C-alpha positions in Angstrom: 29.9 29.6 -241.2 31.1 31.9 -238.4 32.5 30.8 -235.0 31.1 33.1 -231.8 32.3 33.3 -228.3 31.8 35.4 -225.4 33.9 35.7 -222.2 33.8 37.7 -219.3 36.8 39.2 -217.2 37.3 39.4 -213.6 38.1 41.5 -211.9 37.5 44.2 -214.5 34.2 43.1 -215.1 34.5 43.4 -218.8 32.4 41.5 -221.4 33.4 40.9 -225.1 31.9 39.0 -228.2 34.1 37.4 -230.8 32.9 36.0 -233.9 35.5 34.5 -236.4 35.2 33.6 -240.2 37.2 31.9 -242.5 37.2 33.3 -245.6 37.5 31.4 -249.3 41.1 31.9 -249.2 41.7 30.4 -245.7 42.2 33.3 -243.9 40.4 34.1 -240.7 38.9 37.3 -240.0 37.8 38.7 -236.3 34.8 40.8 -235.5 34.6 41.8 -232.0 32.5 44.0 -229.4 33.6 44.9 -226.0 32.9 46.8 -222.7 36.9 47.5 -222.9 38.1 49.7 -225.5 41.4 48.4 -225.2 40.3 45.0 -226.2 37.7 45.8 -228.9 40.8 47.6 -230.7 43.2 44.7 -230.1 40.9 42.3 -231.4 39.2 44.2 -234.4 42.8 45.1 -235.5 44.1 41.2 -235.9 42.4 40.6 -239.1 43.3 38.7 -241.4 44.5 35.6 -239.3 46.4 33.0 -241.2 46.7 29.3 -239.8 50.2 30.2 -238.6 48.9 33.1 -236.5 46.5 29.9 -234.9 49.4 27.5 -234.2 52.6 29.2 -234.0 52.8 31.1 -230.7 56.5 32.7 -231.5 55.2 33.9 -234.9 51.7 34.5 -234.0 50.1 37.9 -234.7 47.8 37.1 -231.8 50.6 37.1 -229.3 52.5 39.5 -231.0 50.0 42.4 -230.9 48.7 41.5 -227.3 52.1 41.7 -226.1 52.3 45.3 -227.8 48.9 46.2 -226.6 48.0 48.3 -223.1 45.8 45.3 -222.2 46.5 43.3 -218.8 48.5 40.8 -218.8 45.7 38.5 -217.5 43.1 39.4 -220.4 41.4 36.5 -221.8 41.0 37.9 -225.1 44.1 36.0 -226.9 42.5 32.6 -225.4 38.9 33.6 -226.7 39.9 34.6 -230.2 41.9 31.4 -230.9 39.3 29.1 -229.4 36.6 30.5 -231.8 39.5 30.8 -234.3 40.1 27.0 -234.1 36.7 25.9 -234.1 36.3 27.7 -237.6 39.3 26.2 -238.7 38.2 22.9 -237.6 40.7 22.0 -235.0 37.9 22.1 -232.5 35.0 20.0 -233.1 31.8 22.3 -233.8 29.7 19.9 -231.8 31.9 20.6 -228.9 30.5 24.3 -229.1 27.0 22.9 -229.0 27.3 21.4 -225.5 27.4 24.8 -223.6 30.3 23.5 -221.7 32.2 27.0 -220.7 35.8 27.5 -220.8 36.6 28.6 -217.2 39.6 29.7 -214.2 38.0 28.8 -211.3 39.0 30.3 -208.0 39.5 27.3 -205.5 39.9 28.2 -201.4 41.1 25.4 -199.5 
């Protein structure tokens, strides 16, 4: 099966679609399209990911490659790809993805 996520960035107004599928060997393959070439290059260069890449921040290829990338420090791409991969790995229940509840960062004006 494949897990898919979409995210929309502010203030750059870029959009990305990410698909993660688990291989028979237990690795995770990432495919993405984005209106941001930096994000697309980052995401499509991650495969394959291991379970360690999903769970160990220090050893994770996701975080190591993000630090090396030329993307903005507040980019949501690492969180988005990890969220899709966690669903694919069974670390987030697939039933939760069917609820249509978005993950978000909200601006609060008091």
